[in-house]
C-alpha positions, 0 to 999 in steps of 0.5 A: 500499500502507497505510503500516506506521504506518497500518497500526498505526494502524487494526490497534491500535485500542484504543478498540474496546469498553467494558471489562470491569473497570478492576479495580486489584487483580488476582484470584489463581487460585493458580498453576492450569495453563490450556490455552491452544492457538493455530494458530501461523501468524499473525504477527505475532500467533503463529508460529514464528520462523524463526530460533529454531524457537520459538513467537513473537509478540504474543498470546503475550508478551500471554498469558505477561503475564495469566498473570504477573499472574493467577498462572497457569502455561500450557501452549501447545498447537498445533492448526489453525483449523478445529479449534479453536473446536469443541476449545475449545468440547468443553472440551479446552483452557481457552483458544483465540488466533489472531487470532479474530474476536468474532462472535456466531455463534461466541458460540453455542460459546465465550465471548469475551473483551474486545477486545484489538485491532482489525483491518481486512481487506487484500486479499494479493497477490504484488508483481508483481500488476497485473491488479487493485488493490481487490475490484471489479477483482479480481472482474472478473478472472475466472479469478484465484482466492482461497484462504482458510481455511472459517468464517473472516471472510476466507472470508465476506469473499471470498464476500459483499463481493468475490465473488458471495454463493456459497460454492461458487464454484470461484474460492474454494481452501480450505486448512486453514490461513492459513500455507497460503493465503499458501504457494499465493499464492506458487506462484501457485496462487491470486491474492489471500489476504483476510487482516487487516493484522496478518498480511498486514503480517507476510508483506509485511515478510518477502517482500523485495517478493514480496508487497504489501498493495492496495486499502483495507480491506474491513471491520473487526473486534475480536479476542478470546480464547475460552474454554469455555462459562462459563469462570471465566478470562473475568472474571480474562483481562478485568481484566488486559486492561483492566490492560494498556491502562490502563498502556500494556503493550499499546501497547508490544506493538502497537510491538514486534511492529507496528513494530520486528520484522522477520521473517527479521532 
């Protein structure tokens, strides 16, 4: 299993793309209200704290910091992943955040911010799993099942990089939320969940040995916030992300959530 430090280096690499701007003076948006939607099922990016019942995480901290720097008031809403992109596209919400991979087909529906994080895909399995240790050996275990959300990067990784390219392969079991896939894994209903290391590490840390990551990374992806097409928020948010990278704020968030925070403690 990759070390925590190695995961941090891989997941939170910040040299991901040219930044839109390094503007020192950020725009003042006059205290306007911005509705941000998330899933609250993707630790440590955003999730419900088991102790306090409050929604917390890396993306909440980052968005709250962006709001402070741009002088906006954030109103948070919750929805499932499969509804999020369309809902933001339709203008139900101003911004969406849940570790959303920047992909060309999604750009047809929504605008993306500059990348704020790079993540890598790993295989999350039960702690006592011995039948397979990577994608190739998993594919060879014909009765082993994978859990995924339809339309997500893990779903397509399972289909095209681990299995046979058949999107209707019966070995793929679909769930509405990422959290549900992990619960199915714990219950033995599926045998692997393909996830970026960010979420996977959070669940491993909270599992007391019940879960582990196996194999090497199956590919990398850049995360960004999504906006309604043509939104005037994209440029200001990109400026804030650039400033937060430049002054070390994002490094601090990475340390807080990927190194220091331990779920359940």
